[in-house]
C-alpha positions in Angstrom: 36.0 -1.0 -66.8 32.8 0.5 -66.1 29.8 0.8 -68.3 26.7 3.0 -67.9 23.6 3.1 -68.8 21.3 6.2 -68.9 17.4 6.0 -68.9 14.6 8.4 -67.9 14.6 10.8 -70.7 11.9 12.3 -72.3 9.7 15.5 -73.1 8.3 17.5 -70.5 6.4 20.5 -70.1 8.3 23.9 -68.3 7.5 23.3 -64.5 7.2 19.7 -64.2 10.0 16.9 -63.3 11.9 14.1 -64.8 13.8 11.6 -62.6 17.0 10.3 -64.6 18.9 6.7 -63.9 22.4 6.0 -64.3 22.7 2.3 -63.8 26.5 1.1 -63.7 28.2 -2.3 -63.8 32.0 -3.4 -63.7 34.1 -4.2 -60.5 34.8 -0.5 -59.3 31.7 1.5 -60.3 30.8 1.3 -56.9 33.9 2.6 -55.4 33.6 5.6 -57.8 32.2 9.1 -57.8 29.6 9.6 -60.5 28.5 12.9 -62.1 26.0 14.0 -64.1 26.5 16.8 -67.5 24.9 17.9 -70.1 25.1 19.1 -73.5 22.8 21.5 -75.7 23.0 22.1 -79.1 25.8 24.2 -80.2 27.2 24.2 -76.7 30.0 22.6 -74.6 29.1 19.6 -72.3 28.8 21.5 -68.7 28.8 20.1 -65.3 25.5 19.3 -63.4 26.1 17.2 -60.3 28.2 15.0 -58.8 28.1 12.4 -55.9 30.8 10.6 -54.1 31.1 6.9 -53.7 29.0 6.5 -50.4 26.6 9.3 -51.3 27.6 11.3 -48.4 28.9 14.3 -50.4 27.4 16.1 -53.3 27.6 19.3 -55.5 25.6 21.2 -57.9 26.2 23.7 -60.6 24.5 27.0 -59.8 22.2 26.4 -62.6 20.6 23.8 -60.9 20.9 24.2 -57.2 17.6 23.9 -55.3 15.8 22.1 -58.4 17.9 19.1 -58.9 18.9 16.4 -56.6 21.4 13.4 -57.0 21.5 10.3 -54.9 23.0 7.2 -55.3 21.2 3.5 -54.5 24.5 1.3 -53.7 22.5 -1.8 -54.1 20.8 -1.4 -57.2 24.4 0.3 -58.5 21.9 3.0 -59.7 22.7 7.0 -59.5 19.4 9.2 -60.1 19.2 12.7 -61.0 15.8 14.0 -59.5 15.0 17.5 -61.9 12.2 19.4 -60.6 10.9 22.8 -61.9 12.4 22.5 -65.2 13.2 25.2 -67.9 13.3 25.3 -71.5 17.2 26.1 -70.9 17.6 22.5 -68.9 16.9 20.7 -72.4 20.0 18.9 -73.3 21.4 15.9 -73.7 22.3 14.6 -70.1 25.4 12.4 -69.7 26.4 10.2 -66.4 30.1 9.5 -66.0 32.5 7.8 -63.4 35.4 8.6 -61.7 38.0 8.4 -58.7 37.3 12.0 -58.0 34.1 13.7 -56.7 34.8 16.9 -58.9 33.2 19.1 -61.2 35.9 18.7 -63.7 34.8 16.9 -66.9 38.2 15.7 -67.7 38.5 13.7 -64.7 35.8 11.4 -65.5 36.8 7.9 -67.0 33.9 6.2 -68.2 30.5 7.7 -70.1 27.0 6.6 -70.8 25.6 7.1 -73.9 23.3 10.1 -72.7 19.5 10.5 -72.7 17.7 13.4 -74.4 15.5 15.9 -72.1 13.3 18.4 -73.7 11.6 21.0 -71.8 8.6 22.7 -73.7 7.6 26.1 -72.8 
């Protein structure tokens, strides 16, 4: 089993930054890819970014490329999502998830956190 806890969400003005954290526990977390997804009200959950178990491969959604950076600190069992130049359309509940494959496909992730709200005001 893997447990994931997100933190770092909040309310921020457009153009500013936030950093989300996803701390994992469980025997296999450090060997799994970790992804960030988000879900806005009335919309489907969508892929944001993912990083492989080693931290050497990353993928981003086109909507966040160049603004968001995913990274992981293996010593702390934590994956970060640095979000810069935030826009009102980034407002959503952000979830981290762990899986064996480094993929954009939501159904390939086995374990999910509870989510953290990010609200960007204009």
